[in-house]
C-alpha positions in Angstrom: 25.8 -6.0 10.2 29.3 -6.9 9.0 30.9 -5.4 5.9 30.6 -8.8 4.1 26.7 -8.8 4.4 24.7 -7.4 1.6 22.2 -4.6 2.3 18.6 -5.9 2.0 16.7 -5.0 -1.2 13.3 -5.8 -2.6 13.2 -7.0 -6.2 10.0 -6.3 -8.0 9.5 -7.9 -11.4 7.0 -6.3 -13.8 5.7 -7.1 -17.3 5.3 -4.8 -20.3 2.4 -2.4 -20.0 2.3 -2.4 -16.2 3.5 0.9 -14.5 4.6 0.3 -11.0 5.7 4.0 -10.4 2.9 4.8 -7.8 3.7 1.8 -5.6 7.4 2.3 -5.9 7.0 5.9 -4.7 5.0 4.8 -1.7 7.6 2.1 -0.9 10.4 4.6 -1.0 8.5 6.8 1.5 7.8 4.0 3.9 10.9 1.9 3.5 13.8 4.2 2.7 16.1 1.7 4.4 15.3 -1.0 1.8 16.0 -0.1 -1.9 13.4 -1.4 -4.4 14.9 -2.8 -7.5 12.7 -3.0 -10.6 13.2 -6.2 -12.8 11.5 -5.9 -16.3 10.5 -9.3 -17.7 8.5 -10.5 -20.7 5.0 -11.6 -19.7 5.6 -15.2 -20.7 8.7 -15.4 -18.4 7.3 -13.7 -15.3 6.2 -16.9 -13.5 9.6 -18.6 -14.1 11.5 -15.6 -12.8 9.5 -15.7 -9.6 9.9 -19.5 -9.2 13.6 -19.2 -9.7 13.8 -16.6 -6.9 15.1 -13.9 -9.3 12.5 -11.5 -7.9 10.8 -11.3 -4.6 7.4 -10.4 -6.1 6.0 -9.4 -9.5 3.3 -7.4 -11.2 2.2 -10.0 -13.7 -0.7 -10.9 -16.0 -2.9 -13.8 -15.0 -3.1 -16.7 -15.1 -0.2 -17.9 -13.0 0.6 -21.3 -11.6 -1.3 -21.3 -8.3 0.3 -24.5 -7.1 3.5 -22.6 -6.3 2.6 -18.9 -6.7 0.3 -16.7 -4.7 -1.6 -13.9 -6.5 -3.7 -10.9 -5.6 -5.7 -9.5 -8.6 -5.2 -5.7 -8.9 -7.2 -4.6 -11.9 -8.6 -5.6 -15.3 -7.6 -4.0 -18.5 -9.8 -3.3 -21.5 -8.8 -4.8 -24.8 -8.4 -2.5 -27.9 -7.8 -3.0 -31.6 -4.7 -1.3 -33.0 -5.2 -0.1 -36.6 -3.9 2.6 -39.0 -5.3 6.1 -38.5 -7.2 6.0 -41.8 -8.8 2.6 -41.0 -12.6 2.4 -40.9 -12.4 1.4 -37.3 -11.8 5.0 -36.4 -15.4 5.9 -37.3 -16.6 4.8 -33.8 -15.4 5.0 -30.3 -16.1 1.3 -29.6 -16.3 -1.8 -31.9 -17.3 -5.4 -31.6 -15.5 -8.5 -32.8 -18.3 -9.2 -35.3 -17.5 -5.8 -37.0 -13.9 -6.9 -37.5 -14.6 -10.5 -38.6 -13.3 -9.8 -42.1 -10.1 -8.2 -41.1 -6.6 -9.8 -41.2 -5.6 -10.2 -37.6 -2.0 -10.4 -36.3 -1.4 -12.9 -33.4 2.0 -12.4 -31.9 3.7 -15.3 -30.1 3.8 -13.2 -26.8 0.1 -12.5 -26.9 -1.3 -12.1 -23.4 -5.1 -12.4 -24.2 -6.8 -15.7 -23.3 -7.7 -17.1 -26.7 -6.1 -19.7 -29.0 -6.8 -17.7 -32.1 -8.4 -14.2 -32.2 -11.5 -13.8 -34.4 -10.8 -12.7 -38.0 -8.6 -13.8 -40.8 -5.3 -15.1 -39.5 -2.2 -13.4 -40.9 0.3 -15.5 -43.0 2.7 -15.8 -40.0 2.8 -15.0 -36.3 5.1 -12.1 -35.3 7.5 -13.0 -32.6 6.6 -10.1 -30.3 3.8 -7.5 -29.9 6.2 -4.8 -30.9 6.9 -6.6 -34.2 3.1 -7.0 -34.7 2.6 -3.2 -34.2 5.2 -2.7 -37.0 3.2 -5.0 -39.3 0.0 -3.0 -38.5 1.9 0.2 -39.5 2.8 -1.6 -42.8 -0.8 -2.2 -43.5 -0.7 -6.0 -43.1 -3.5 -6.3 -40.6 -4.9 -5.3 -37.2 -3.9 -6.3 -33.7 -5.8 -6.9 -30.4 -3.9 -6.0 -27.2 -4.6 -4.7 -23.7 -4.9 -0.9 -23.7 -1.6 -0.4 -21.8 0.3 -2.2 -24.5 -1.3 -0.1 -27.2 -0.1 3.0 -25.3 3.4 1.5 -24.7 3.9 0.9 -28.5 2.1 4.0 -29.6 2.9 5.4 -33.0 1.7 8.6 -34.7 0.4 6.7 -37.7 -1.6 4.3 -35.6 -4.7 4.5 -33.4 -6.8 2.2 -31.3 -10.4 1.6 -30.2 -12.0 -0.4 -27.4 -13.4 -3.8 -28.4 -16.4 -4.3 -26.1 -16.7 -8.1 -26.3 -13.0 -9.2 -26.5 -11.2 -11.2 -23.6 -9.6 -8.9 -21.1 -6.3 -9.0 -19.2 -6.1 -9.2 -15.5 -3.0 -7.8 -13.7 -2.0 -9.2 -10.3 0.7 -9.1 -7.7 2.3 -12.5 -7.4 5.1 -14.1 -5.4 6.3 -17.6 -4.4 3.9 -19.0 -1.8 6.7 -20.5 0.3 8.6 -17.1 0.3 6.1 -14.7 1.8 8.7 -12.6 3.6 8.2 -9.5 5.7 9.1 -7.3 2.8 6.5 -9.1 0.6 3.9 -8.4 3.3 4.9 -4.7 3.3 4.4 -4.5 -0.5 1.1 -6.3 -0.2 0.0 -3.6 2.2 1.0 -0.9 -0.2 -0.9 -2.3 -3.3 -4.0 -2.9 -1.1 -4.0 0.7 -0.1 -3.3 0.1 3.6 -2.0 3.1 5.6 1.3 2.9 7.4 -0.5 2.6 10.7 -2.9 -0.2 9.5 -3.2 -3.1 11.9 -3.1 -5.5 9.0 0.1 -4.1 7.5 3.4 -5.1 8.9 5.1 -1.7 8.7 3.8 0.6 11.3 4.9 3.9 12.7 6.9 3.4 16.0 4.8 4.1 19.1 5.7 7.4 20.8 6.6 7.0 24.4 4.1 8.5 26.8 5.5 11.0 29.3 5.6 9.7 32.9 3.5 11.6 35.4 3.7 11.3 39.1 0.4 10.9 41.0 -0.4 14.0 42.9 -1.2 13.6 46.6 -4.3 15.2 47.9 -3.4 18.4 49.6 -4.8 18.8 53.1 -4.2 21.9 55.2 -1.7 21.3 58.0 -3.0 21.7 61.5 -1.4 24.6 63.4 -0.3 23.8 66.9 -1.7 26.3 69.4 0.9 28.6 71.0 2.0 27.7 74.6 -0.4 29.0 77.2 -3.1 29.9 74.8 -6.5 28.4 74.6 -7.9 26.8 71.4 -11.2 28.6 72.0 -12.6 31.0 69.5 -12.0 34.2 71.6 -8.4 33.4 72.2 -8.8 34.3 76.0 -8.6 32.1 79.0 -12.1 31.7 80.5 -12.5 32.3 84.2 -13.7 28.8 84.7 -10.4 27.4 83.6 -8.4 25.3 86.2 -6.0 27.3 88.4 -8.4 30.2 88.7 -7.6 33.8 88.1 -4.1 35.1 89.0 -3.8 37.6 91.9 -6.9 36.6 93.9 -6.3 36.3 97.7 -8.6 34.9 100.5 -9.1 37.4 103.4 -8.9 36.5 107.1 -12.1 36.1 109.0 -13.2 39.1 111.1 -13.0 38.8 114.9 -16.2 39.1 116.7 
């Protein structure tokens, strides 16, 4: 790489309420060579940020434009109602929309729940943001429906929240441009899906360790010992009398005269 080339990075957009810390930690462990850059974006702008290539992938709220973006649903958030601590809603752990039908409901312009108008009496005007709506709740103007993570994000000591059992819920997904499914995107997909570093479906794998080379051993056979010169290969180690040449020192006598 030359000095003019930029080091590779992975840009991850995320919307309010989503906490990417766990996945970022795993990324840093597996890909220390590629810095992960977090890009906070408003929920309503997340799809445009991905389409413009300002982030490689994003943790967003569904729905997204599936004609240009791919998405993998990750989890579903419960919806809660945010109200003052002395509100009647605090009498129960869970409430229904019917029980809140007479309440003034704030509907911020950046609402992420899938409804045109939340049940209840609409407030005089729509706050610009969820954060503004929370301020209005603290002022006693009305109540607010949000995903639980946003209630935690904008928590105030003078407010509380309760689960609404029959309200629309919010789905969080990993999304990226379909025509830009890079190797780094594949790596992050493997992380959010819980694949291990050695998973055959994940791209990032631990390098294979070279196996030590071993030489084939030849079968050992005892070497044959050559017999010493002049010695028999028989068991006794002595020359038998019947061996060719006869015994040394034996003479034939002359025949006696008659």
